[in-house]
C-alpha positions in Angstrom: -55.4 12.9 27.7 -56.6 15.9 25.7 -55.0 14.4 22.6 -56.9 11.2 23.1 -60.2 13.1 23.4 -59.4 15.0 20.2 -58.9 11.7 18.4 -62.2 10.5 19.6 -60.9 8.0 22.1 -62.2 8.3 25.6 -60.7 6.8 28.7 -63.6 4.3 28.8 -63.0 3.0 25.3 -59.2 2.9 26.0 -59.7 0.9 29.2 -62.0 -1.6 27.2 -59.3 -2.1 24.6 -56.6 -2.6 27.2 -58.8 -4.8 29.4 -59.4 -7.2 26.5 -55.7 -8.1 26.7 -54.6 -9.4 30.0 -52.2 -7.1 31.8 -49.4 -9.6 31.9 -49.4 -10.0 28.1 -49.7 -6.3 27.6 -46.7 -5.4 29.7 -44.6 -8.5 29.0 -44.9 -8.3 25.2 -42.1 -5.7 24.9 -39.8 -7.9 27.1 -40.4 -10.9 24.9 -39.5 -9.1 21.7 -36.1 -8.1 23.0 -33.4 -10.6 22.3 -31.5 -11.8 25.3 -28.2 -10.1 25.7 -25.3 -12.5 25.3 -22.1 -11.5 26.9 -19.4 -11.7 24.2 -16.1 -13.0 25.3 -13.6 -10.2 25.8 -10.9 -10.1 23.3 -7.5 -10.3 24.8 -5.4 -7.6 23.4 -2.0 -8.8 22.5 1.1 -6.7 23.0 2.4 -5.4 19.7 5.6 -7.0 18.4 8.3 -4.3 18.6 10.8 -6.0 16.3 12.0 -3.9 13.5 11.8 -5.5 10.1 15.2 -6.3 8.4 16.5 -3.5 6.3 15.9 -4.1 2.7 19.0 -4.3 0.5 19.1 -1.8 -2.2 22.4 -3.1 -3.7 22.2 -3.4 -7.5 25.0 -4.6 -9.8 24.2 -4.2 -13.5 24.4 -7.5 -15.4 27.0 -8.0 -18.1 24.5 -8.4 -20.9 22.3 -5.4 -19.9 22.2 -3.9 -23.4 21.1 -7.1 -25.1 18.6 -7.8 -22.3 17.1 -4.3 -22.7 17.0 -4.6 -26.5 15.1 -7.9 -26.2 12.6 -6.3 -23.8 12.2 -3.3 -26.1 11.4 -5.7 -29.0 8.9 -7.5 -26.8 7.1 -4.4 -25.7 7.3 -2.3 -28.8 7.0 -5.1 -31.4 9.6 -6.9 -33.5 9.9 -4.0 -36.0 12.2 -1.9 -33.9 14.6 0.4 -35.7 18.4 -0.1 -35.6 18.7 3.0 -33.3 16.4 1.4 -30.7 18.0 3.5 -27.9 16.3 6.6 -29.4 12.8 5.2 -29.1 10.6 7.7 -27.3 8.7 6.6 -24.1 5.9 9.2 -24.4 3.2 6.5 -24.4 2.6 5.8 -20.7 1.3 2.3 -21.1 4.4 1.2 -23.1 6.7 3.0 -20.7 5.0 1.2 -17.8 5.2 -2.2 -19.4 8.9 -1.8 -20.2 9.9 -0.5 -16.8 7.8 -3.2 -15.0 9.4 -6.0 -17.0 12.9 -4.6 -16.3 12.1 -4.1 -12.6 11.0 -7.8 -12.4 14.0 -9.1 -14.3 16.7 -7.0 -12.7 15.3 -6.6 -9.2 15.8 -2.9 -9.3 13.0 -0.5 -10.0 13.1 3.1 -11.2 12.0 5.3 -8.3 9.0 7.6 -8.7 11.2 10.7 -8.5 13.1 9.6 -11.6 10.2 8.4 -13.8 9.8 11.7 -15.5 13.5 11.6 -16.6 12.9 8.4 -18.6 12.0 9.9 -21.9 13.9 7.6 -24.2 15.2 4.0 -24.0 18.7 5.3 -23.6 17.7 7.1 -20.4 16.5 3.7 -19.1 19.8 2.1 -20.2 21.8 4.8 -18.4 19.8 4.3 -15.2 20.2 0.6 -15.2 24.0 0.9 -16.0 24.8 2.6 -12.7 25.5 0.2 -9.8 23.9 1.0 -6.4 25.7 0.4 -3.2 23.8 -0.1 0.0 26.0 2.0 2.3 25.4 5.2 4.2 27.8 8.1 4.2 29.0 7.0 7.6 29.9 3.6 6.3 31.8 5.2 3.4 33.7 7.3 5.9 34.7 4.3 7.9 36.0 2.5 4.8 38.2 5.5 3.8 41.6 6.2 5.1 41.1 9.4 7.1 44.0 11.8 7.9 45.5 11.2 11.3 44.4 14.6 12.6 40.7 13.9 12.0 39.1 11.9 14.8 35.5 10.7 14.5 33.8 9.3 17.6 31.3 6.7 16.3 29.8 5.6 19.6 28.6 8.5 21.7 
């Protein structure tokens, strides 16, 4: 009340301002401004699917014409004026290296892993990488396939 008096508003002038507006309008105005609360339908949470995705096959068998395929891709990326010793072309330019490796990954279905990218310094390094076949077997699968000595017993299901 003291604050109103400081501002020059007395209780009489305040009651005149308030009395000019009917009480119902004065107090119901804030209720009308609020939007009605609409109950949103509850989302039914579905149980997560606990099915493991199929293992991706990492098997890679190099094609027979790998060298000619790589040479054609090198000519496509580096231009038609490739020297005769095209395997010694440096891959220092990151953009050209990316384009070459991306094309080869799409064509052959086998990409150079990130951990080996720094080793690809020349085209012959790429040729060496793509010349090695990859088998999709674990060490245990390899042990099963081998003929083990009779005194060695491995229990697989324990």
